Every structure is written in structure tokens, then in C-alpha cells.
C-alpha positions in Angstrom: 97.4 42.3 129.8 97.1 42.3 126.1 99.7 40.4 124.1 100.6 40.2 120.4 101.0 36.8 118.8 103.6 35.7 116.3 100.9 34.9 113.9 99.4 38.4 114.2 102.9 40.0 113.6 103.4 37.7 110.4 99.9 38.9 109.1 100.8 42.6 109.6 104.1 42.2 107.7 102.4 40.1 105.0 101.4 43.5 103.5 105.2 44.0 102.5 104.9 41.0 100.1 101.3 41.7 98.9 101.9 43.1 95.4 99.4 45.5 93.8 98.8 46.2 90.2 100.7 43.2 89.3 98.8 42.9 85.9 100.3 46.1 84.8 103.6 47.4 83.8 105.1 49.2 87.0 108.0 51.4 87.6 108.7 49.6 90.8 107.2 47.0 93.0 104.0 48.4 94.6 102.9 46.7 97.8 99.8 46.9 100.0 101.6 48.3 103.1 102.9 51.2 101.3 99.4 52.0 99.9 97.9 51.7 103.4 100.5 53.9 104.7 99.6 56.7 102.1 96.0 56.2 102.7 96.5 56.9 106.3 98.6 59.9 105.7 95.7 61.2 103.6 93.4 60.4 106.4 95.2 62.5 108.8 95.2 65.5 106.3 91.4 65.2 105.9 91.1 64.8 109.8 93.1 68.0 110.4 90.7 69.9 107.8 87.5 68.4 108.8 87.8 68.0 112.4 89.4 71.5 113.1 85.9 73.0 113.9 84.7 70.2 116.3 84.5 70.4 120.1 87.8 68.9 121.5 86.1 65.8 122.9 84.6 65.1 119.7 87.8 65.8 117.6 89.7 63.2 119.8 86.9 60.7 119.4 87.1 61.2 115.6 90.7 60.9 115.5 90.6 57.4 117.6 87.9 56.2 115.0 90.0 56.9 112.1 93.2 55.3 113.5 91.4 52.2 114.7 89.3 52.0 111.5 92.4 52.1 109.5 93.8 49.2 111.6 90.4 47.3 111.1 90.4 47.7 107.3 94.2 46.6 107.0 93.5 43.5 108.9 90.5 42.7 106.7 92.4 43.3 103.5 95.2 40.9 104.6 92.8 38.1 104.8 91.0 38.7 101.4 94.4 39.3 99.6 93.4 37.1 96.7 90.2 39.0 95.9 90.8 41.4 93.1 89.1 44.8 93.8 86.5 44.6 91.0 85.3 41.4 92.3 85.3 42.6 96.0 83.2 45.8 94.9 80.6 43.4 93.3 80.5 41.3 96.4 80.0 44.6 98.5 77.1 45.6 96.3 75.1 42.6 97.8 74.7 43.1 101.6 74.1 39.4 102.1 77.2 38.1 100.2 79.3 40.8 101.8 78.2 39.9 105.4 79.1 36.2 104.6 82.3 37.3 103.5 83.0 39.5 106.5 82.0 36.8 108.9 84.4 34.4 107.3 87.3 37.1 107.5 86.5 37.7 111.3 86.5 33.9 111.9 90.1 33.8 110.3 91.3 36.8 112.4 89.9 35.8 115.6 92.7 33.4 116.9 95.4 35.9 116.0 93.5 38.9 117.8 92.0 37.2 120.9 95.1 38.2 123.1 94.1 41.9 122.4 91.1 41.5 124.4 87.3 40.8 124.0 86.5 44.6 123.6 89.0 45.0 120.5 87.3 42.0 119.0 83.9 43.4 119.6 84.7 46.8 118.0 86.2 45.0 114.9 83.1 42.9 114.6 80.7 46.0 114.7 83.0 47.8 112.3 82.7 45.2 109.6 79.2 43.8 110.3 77.3 46.9 111.2 79.2 49.6 109.3 78.0 53.2 109.5 79.0 54.4 106.0 77.8 57.9 106.9 80.0 58.6 109.8 82.7 61.2 109.3 85.5 58.8 110.0 84.3 56.2 107.5 83.9 58.8 104.9 87.5 60.1 105.4 88.9 56.5 105.4 86.9 55.7 102.3 88.0 59.0 100.5 91.7 58.5 101.6 91.5 54.8 100.1 90.5 56.1 96.9 93.0 59.0 96.8 95.9 56.4 97.7 94.9 54.0 94.9 94.6 56.8 92.4 98.1 58.1 93.3 99.5 54.7 92.5 97.6 54.6 89.2 99.1 57.9 88.3 102.6 56.5 88.8 102.1 53.7 86.3 99.6 55.0 83.7 102.4 56.5 81.5 103.9 53.0 81.2 100.7 51.4 80.1 99.5 53.6 77.2 98.7 50.5 75.2 96.4 49.2 77.9 92.6 49.6 76.9 91.5 49.4 80.6 93.2 52.6 81.5 90.6 55.2 80.6 87.9 53.2 82.6 90.2 52.8 85.5 91.1 56.5 85.8 87.3 57.6 85.4 86.2 55.2 88.2 88.7 56.7 90.5 87.7 60.3 89.7 84.0 59.5 89.9 84.4 57.7 93.3 86.5 60.5 94.8 84.0 63.1 93.5 81.3 61.3 95.8 83.4 62.5 98.8 83.8 66.2 97.6 81.7 67.3 100.5 84.8 66.6 102.7 87.2 69.7 102.8 90.3 68.7 101.1 89.1 66.0 98.8 89.0 68.3 95.7 92.5 69.1 96.4 93.6 65.6 96.5 91.7 64.9 93.3 93.6 67.7 91.6 96.9 66.9 93.4 99.2 68.1 90.6 97.8 71.7 90.9 97.1 72.4 94.5 99.6 72.9 97.3 97.9 70.3 99.6 97.7 67.7 96.9 101.4 68.2 96.1 102.2 67.6 99.9 100.2 64.5 99.9 101.7 63.2 96.7 105.3 64.2 98.1 104.5 62.0 101.2 103.6 59.1 98.8 107.2 59.3 97.3 108.6 57.9 100.5 107.7 54.5 98.8 110.8 55.0 96.6 113.1 55.1 99.6 114.1 51.7 101.2 114.2 51.6 105.0 117.9 51.1 105.5 119.8 49.2 108.3 123.2 47.4 108.5 121.6 44.0 108.9 119.6 42.7 106.0 115.8 43.1 106.6 113.3 40.5 105.8 110.8 41.6 104.6 112.4 44.8 103.1 110.2 47.8 103.5 110.1 51.2 102.2 110.2 54.2 104.4 106.6 54.8 103.8 105.5 51.2 104.6 107.9 51.2 107.8 106.2 54.4 109.0 102.8 52.5 108.8 103.9 49.2 110.5 105.5 51.1 113.3 
């Protein structure tokens, strides 16, 4: 029977401490677990829109791939926490270098994940070492990742008008999201301020403003958004 080790739980919850955009002026602390939660909400939206016409069995398979892929990507991200996104993308452009990085990450994850079973480890390994970037599930996750990061950027850009990097950063998000415009719903997410679907997705992201409350002090403290993801 699969079991969960303490070290795996600690890794999962470490996303509550992992700060994002810490070289920019922020209206509040932005942490990785909140971004991942918003990403998976967006992925659910895109799954509903793009999986609606699929045969039932294929739709269930797509849903499972998105959920599991989101878990695999989060675990990967927790290990490479110290690599800034621009550096990571440069590494990813070189297949040989990215494969070396992926093997190292899998080596770090293996002791924590072994109790979950051999099959889980095998699927994780295939996902990162032999990725199918053309699959619908991967495209949905990639588009959702870009949307969630862009949403964070829009929260802080008005506080950083003096920052010369802003224009380039925003254009990069727009260009990357446009590459997924073939997916139904992506254009609405890109122009979230003016579309009903986009406003709904943005509204879900505001759950990061609300702290998960309990009578007993919680360590780490999480937002409602991040708590939903971890649960």
C-alpha cells in the first residue's frame, strides 16, 4: 500500500515559503503554492472547454493527465527553486542540458517518492525525460502556467513603473500565451479584464488575498488559494 513520507509532505508545503517576484515591489507576498493553485484552476477551465467534445473515455484520460502532470511539474519546481525562470528557459532550450537537469531532479525526488510505488516513479520519469509537448494535456498545463504567472505580474506592475524590465516581461507573457491561442479559452484568459471567462479566472486568483483561518496558529500560514491546491 502506498505511503507518504514526512520528507514528501515537507517538500509539498515548502511551496508556501517559496517567494516569487522577490526582485520586484509587491502588494503582498507572492508564493509558489498560490501560483500553482491558480494555474490548476486555469487548467480546469481549459480542460472543460477543450475536452467537452471528446468521447467520455478520452475526456477522463485527459483529465487524469492534467492532474498528474500538474503534480509532476510542482514537484519538479520545488527542487529547482533556486533557478530563476530566465535561466531555466535557457537551459530548456538545450535538450542535452535540460535532460541532465531533469535526471538530477529525479534523483533528488526518488527517495521521497519511492513509497508511492514503482509505477508512479516511472510515469514521473517519462513525463520529464520524454515529454510530449504536442499533447493536449501538456499544452493546457503550459498555457495555464503562463496565464497564472501573467496574472501575478499584473498585480505588481503598477507598483513598479520605474522598472525598465516591465515592458519586456509583459510582452514575453503575451507572446507566449498567444502561441496557445489554438486552445479554446486562451484568448479570453489573455484578455481577462474584458471577458467573462477571464474575469472568473482572475476572481479565483483573488483567493490568495484571504488567509486560511483556524483557531490554532498554522505553520506555514497559507492562503485559501494555496490551501485548496495542497488539499
